[in-house]
N, C-alpha and C positions, 0 to 999 in steps of 0.2 A: 515831179508831178506828170501823170500820163495825160496826153493831149489826143482827144480822139477826132474824127472827121468833122462833127459839129463844132467841136471847141475851135478848130482852125478856121472854120467858116465864118462863126460869129466874130473872131478876132479879126479877120480881114475884110470882111464885107459889112459895111455901115448899115445896111438895111435889114440886117438879120436881126431877129427879135432879142437876142442877148447880147448884142454886139457891145454895150457899154459895160455890161457885168464883165465880159471876156477882156475887155482892155484893161479893166480895174484890175482882175486877177492876174493878167500877163505883166503889168507894172509891178505889183506886189512881189511877184516871183522873182523878176529882173532886178528889183530892189533889194532881194534877199540873197542874190546870186545863187539861186536854185538852178537847176537843169531841168528843161523839159524833155520828156521821153515820148516819143512816138513810134510808128512801125512803117515800113516800106508800103505794107497793105493800106495803111490809113491815108498816106500820101496818094496812093493810087486811087483810092475811093475819093479823095479830096478833089482830084482832078476831074473825075467823072461827075461830082457834083457842082463843081464850078462851071463845067462846060453845059451841062443840062441837068437840072433844071435852072440853075441860076443864070445861065448865060453870060458869064464874065468873059470881057474882050480877051481874046487868046493872048495877046502880050502880057496884060495883066495876070492872067492865069499863070504864066511863065514865071513873072516876077515872085509872086507867091509863093510858089514850090521852090524857087531858086533860093528865096530868103529863108525858107524852113531849112532846105538841104546844106546851106552853107553858115548858118548862124552857130557860133562857137558854143551855145547854151543849149543847143538842141541835139539829143542824141537820137539817131534813128536806127531801131533794132531791124534787122534785115531777118525775115522770116523765110526759111528755107524749107524745101520739101520734106 
């Protein structure tokens, strides 16, 4: 399953409109031992979104990005020039 910027934001930020749906989807994917796929561009865009306009506390922002980058069930495709 491909996860875009808003998917990650909705998963990690409880005040986002689709947080509960994102959590449910994430739990189902984990239960089925599926892989989540995203790109380095999506992660970079997520950092920008979390910083502004969402204004997530910087240490929490790094926790979120680190959890995505280190999760064994997440594949990050690196987009090259």
